[in-house]
N, C-alpha and C positions, 0 to 999 in steps of 0.2 A: 435601589433594589431592596426587596424585603425577603426575609427568610421564609422557607417553607419546609415543613417536617413531614417525613414519611416513615411509617413503621413497616419494616420489611422482615422477611424470615431470617435475614442475616443480622438484624439489629436496627436501631433508629438511625436515620440519616437526615441531615439538615442541609438543604440546598438553598438556591436563590431563585426568586421569581423576578425575571427581567423582561419587561414589555409583555410579549405573549408567549413566553417560554419558561418552563422550569428547567434549571440547570443543576447538575450534580457533577462536580469535578473532583478528580483524584480519588476515586473509589478503588481500594485495593481488591483485585480480583484473584490474586494468588499470593502465597507466601513469598516474601522477598527472596530472589534467587542469589543469596549471598551465603557466606560461610559453608555449611555442609550442603546447601542446595545449589551452590555455584556449579556451573557446567552440567546441571541436571535439568530434567523436565520440570515444568511448572506444576505446582500443586494447588488445586482450587481452594480458595479461602471462603468459608461459608458462614462466618459470623464475626462480629466485633462486639465486645462486651459494653463499651462506652459509646454514647452517641457520636456519630461520625460527622464532623463538620466538612462537608464537601463543597467548599466555596472557592477553592483555587487549584490550579493544575499542579501536579506533582512532578518529580524529576523525570527527565526524558532519558532514553537509552544512550549510553556513551556512543559517540559518533564523531566523524570528522566535520570540519566546517562545511556548511552547505550554502553556496552562493545562490542556488536556485530558491531556497527558502527565503532568503533576503529579498530576492527579486519579486517573488509572488507574495507580496505583503503590502500593507499600506505605508510601510517605511522602507522602500527599496534602497535607501541609502545606508541602511544598517550594514555593518561589516562583519559582526560575529554572531552567527546564528547556527544552531542554538548555542547559547553561552555555556562555556565550560562549567561554570558554577551551578548551572541548572541540570547537569548530567549526573547520573548515578546508576550503578548496577541495580539498586533498589528502585526499579522503574515500572513494575507491573501494576499499572493503574488504568482505569477506564473512566470515560466521561459520558454523561447522558444529557441530551437535549430533548425535553418532552414538551410539545406544544400545548398551550392551554386550549381546551375545547369547550364547545357549548354543551356537549354530551359527556359529562364526567364518567358515566357508567360505561361508555363505549371503549372497547379495547382498540388500541391503535396499532397499525402495522409497524414493524421494526426494521431498521436498516443498520447493519454493522459495517462501518467503513474501514478499509485496509489501505494504508498509505503506501506510496511508491518510494523510490530512493535507492534502487539497486541492491537492496538488502544491506546497505551501508548507512543510509540516512533515513530520516523521517521520524515523526512522532505524532501522537493524537492531539496535541495542542498547537500544532502549526496553524498559523492564521489562514492559510489557503484551505485547510480542511475544516474550518469552523462552519458547522452546518446549520447554524441557527436560522438563517434566511430560508433555506430549503425546508427545514423541519416545520417552520411556521406556515410556509406556503403550501406544503404538501400534507400537513397534519399527519406527520410521520415521526415516530421516535427514532432519533439517530444516536448511535453509540460510536465513539472513537476510543482507541486504546493505544497503549505502548506495548511493544514486544521487542525482544532482544535482537540486536543487529550485528552485522559483521562477524568476526570470529566468535564473539560471545554468543551469537545467536545461531550460527550455521556451520561452525567448524565441527568436524566429526570427532568430538572429544573421546568417544568410545574407542577410537583407534589409538588413543594416547594412554587411556586408563579405563580398564574394563568397568570400573564403578561409575564412570561418567556416561553421558548420553550424547546422541546426535540429534539434529533437528530441534534444538532447544527453542528457537524462535517460533517454529511451527507449533510446538507444544504450548507456547504462550497463547497463540492464536486460538487453538482448540479450547483452551481453558477459558478464554473470553466467551466463546460460544456456549460452553457449559454453564458459565455464570449467567449469561443472558437467558438461557433456557430456564434456569432455575428461579431467577429473581425478577425478570422483566414484568411479570404480571403485577408485582408490587408497585410498579410505576405506570399501571394501566396499559401495558403493552400486551400484544397478542403473541403468545409463545408459539402459536401455530401459524404465524405469518411473518417469518424472518427472512430477510434478503441480505445476502452478502454482496458488498459492492466494493470494488477496488480498482486502482489505477496503477499501471506499470507493474512493479514488483508486488503491489497489492493484488492485482488481477492474477498474477502468477501464484501468489499465496493461496488464493481461493481455489485455483485448479489443483493445487496440492491437497487442500482440504477435501476436495471432491473425491480424492482417492483414499483419503485417510478414514479407515473404518470407524474410528471413534467419533469423527466429525459428521459423518453422513446423515445421521438421524436429526441433526441439530439445526438444519436450515431448509428452506423451501424453494429458493430461486437465487439466481446469481447475475450480477452485472460485471462484465469483464472489460475494462477500459484500457486499451493500448498495452497489452502484455500477454504473451503466450509462454507458458513455462516449458523449459527444457531441463528436466531433472539432472542433478549430479548423480553419478553412479557410485556405488559403495567403494569399489576399488580406487576410483579417481579421488574420492573424498578422503580415503586413507592416505594417499600420497600428498594431498593438499595439507592434511593435518601434520604429516611428517615434515613437510616444507616449513610450516609455521613453527613447529617444535625446534627445528634446526635454527631458525631465526632467533627464537627465544634463547637457545643455548649460547649462540654467538654473542647476544646482547648482555645476558645476565648470568651466564655460566651455570644454568640450572635446567633441569627437565621437569621440575615440579611447578606446574602452572598455578597451583593453589597458593604459592608464595608470592605471586605477582600482584602488585597493586593494580587498580583500574588504569591508572596512567601508564604503567608499564605494559599492560595488555594492549592498550591502544597504540603505544609507541611501537610495540612489536608488530602489530597489524599493519601500521603505516610502513614500516621497513619491509615487511613481508610482501605487501602489495607492490612496492617499488620494484622488487626483483622480477615481477611478471612483465614489467614494461608498460608504457602508456597505452590506454585503450579507450579513452573518452567515456568511461563508464559502461562500455559495451561488453566487457569481459567480466562476468559475474564469478569471482573467485569463491565467494561464500554464498551458497544458495541451498535450497532444500535438496536432501538426498533421498533417492527412492529406497524405501525400506520395505522389503517384501513381508516382513513379520507384522507390520502395522497397516500396510496399504494393499489395495486390490490392484490388479494389473491394468484395468481400464475403467474409465469414468462411467458409472451407471447412467443409462439414458432415462433420467427421472426428473430433472429440474428444468423449468423454463429459464432460458438464458438470453440476455441482451449483451451483444458483443460489438465492439467497435474500435476504430482507430482514427487518428487525425490524418489529413491528406498529405502533410509533409512532416511526419514525425522526426525524421533525421535532422531537421534544421535546429533542433535543440542540442544535438550532439556536435554537429559540425556547422557552426553558425556563420562562418565565412571562410574565405580561402586561407587566411592566416591560421585557422584553427584545425586544418585538416591533418590527418596522420600521414606519415610517409607511406606511399603506396604498398611497399612490401609489408610494413607493419599492419596496415589496414587488412590486407589479405590474411595475415597471420591471425589477427583477432577474429575475423569472420570464420576462419577455419577452425579456431578453437570452439566456436559456436556451431560447428558442424555445417557451415555454410560455404558453398563454393560459388564465388561471384563470377558471373558472366561478364568478363571485362570488355567484350564487344558491345554489350548492351549498356554498361555503366563505365564511364570514364573515371576511374578511381585515382587518376593523377590530379583531379580537381576536387575541391571541397564540395562543389555542387554534385558531382558524380558520386562521391562517397555518401553524402546525405541522402541522395535518391536510392542508393543501394541499401542503406540502413532502413529507410522507410519500407522498401519492398521486401527485403529478406528477413528483417528482424520483426516487422509488425504486420504488414498486409498479408503476405503469403502464409505465415504461421497461423494468423487468425482464420483465414479462409480454410486452411487445411484442418484446423481444429474443428471448425463448424461442419465441414464435410464428414469428418470422422464421427462427430457427435450425432447420434441418430434420433434423439428425442425431437419430436416435431415442433415443439414450441420454442423456436429460436429466431432471433432477429439480429440484423446487422445494420450498423450505422457508420457514417463517415463524417467527421467534423471538418468543415472547410471554410470557416470564417477567418478573415484577416483584414487588416487595414494597410495595404501596401505603402501608403504615404506616411505611415507612422514610423517611429524609430524602433520600437520594441515589438511590434505586432505585425510585421510585414507578411508573415506566412503562418499557416495553421500548424504549428509545431507541437511536439510532445509536451504534455501537461497543460497547454493553454486551455483546453476544453474544460478542465476542472473548475476554472473561474465561472464558467457558464452553468455547469451542473449545480453548483452551490450558490449561484446568484450573487457573486462578489463584484457588484458594481464599484464598491469602495476601492478595490485593488486596481481596477482600470482607471479610476479617477486619480489615484495616487500617482499614476504614470502620466497624468495630465492628458488623459484621453477624453475627448468630448463624448458624452454618452448619447449617441444617436438613437433615434426611435427604433431603427432596425436592430441595433445591438441589444436593446432592452427587450424587444419582442422575441429575439432568438433565445435570449436567456430564459424568458418565461416559457417558451415552447419546450426548451430542454428540461427545465424543472418540471413541467407538466408531464413530459414523457417519462421521466424518472419516477414521478409520483404515481403515474398509472401502473407502471411495471411493479413497483414496490407494493402498491396497494392491491392490484388485481392480477398481476402475473402475465400481462400482455401489453402490447403497444398498438397504436393505430396505423400500422402499415403492414404489408404482406410479410409472411414468415419467410425465412431464408431458404432458398433452394440453390441459388448460384450467386456469384459476386454481383450480378446485375440487380439483385434485390437490395442492395445497400441504400439506406435512407440517408440523404445528404442534409446535414445541418450547415447552412451557409448564410 
């Protein structure tokens, strides 16, 4: 790899030139959310006095162990991901992949990626989200970033202390958008062609940004993969904050969160979550709160959208009969999500029935309802339905599996000893081509959505 230097409005930045891509890792986009800025909204960082060596990823947001990150990697046998020593509250950094082009004067389309993980896990340097193959394939600049998670990102701190804020993680995300809008032209990006793309909680985050007044002028289209947002309400977020504070008081005999170390905050969050009971990640205790002072009531009908889900999302949550929830607890979790399960249609005494109910109620039905409500005409629906029934780990098209294809990660499939069949590679290319066309031009090559019959099947 060779170094490459760019002079930006924020200062000099030194990245790496690898194969056909310029990469810039660990760019601070906001002041560190520590000390006086802890529990508060992000503040845009607009300059650095010394040349910035952007050649390695920086710390990731504090979070629990994530076995899915280990699985969706080229080292699926890894046991600790992300490693504790790689985590810090000083985590507000972004990464840029800029493909080398034959036309250096040409401005490139920009895609900002938002990771999933239930608002508890995820970061912009996870191997699954490395977009280099896609960036080179599509000739698109791709940006990933870190934003605060769990209680640190989504607890309503304002309910605890008036000088604190709520939706801190969401403020991180809008600050990424502000940074990109202001500086991406310095990397040959087109600030007038920015697409937000996210999966699961990442897709939900984008829906929150669509309502956030400060974010609305900062992007031009959106890709929503496997996630429909259900906002937390102010009153409920206040009781969640009080619940957390009670846990902190029992553990540490204090109500002053500022005195807690990162480790203590994470331990308190772990203890707090245990009290809510098992939910297989379906019960989002910490998530964006609807704030009428900063948000509009309904999403403006102004952005082209590409929306989709996988055919059997729920198999990621309930992988087999031994992993199912007790039926009563399953109904309780679904009820918490404002879902009433038709137990005549779904046999929730079985893992299979629970998985099917999750796919229908948590993913398919909300996506269709969202599309029906969204009145802008430029909207498309897809369904991912690839699987290898004879394989050990890819028997069904479950939640997250499609990300491998969108980003062209043949290496992850091969790490699971999967023979790379011609059809699999062709499907991967087709999906990357679809994403490229949408990010570049704002439409795809199949009929716009009017009913669920218009779903395009990737299989």
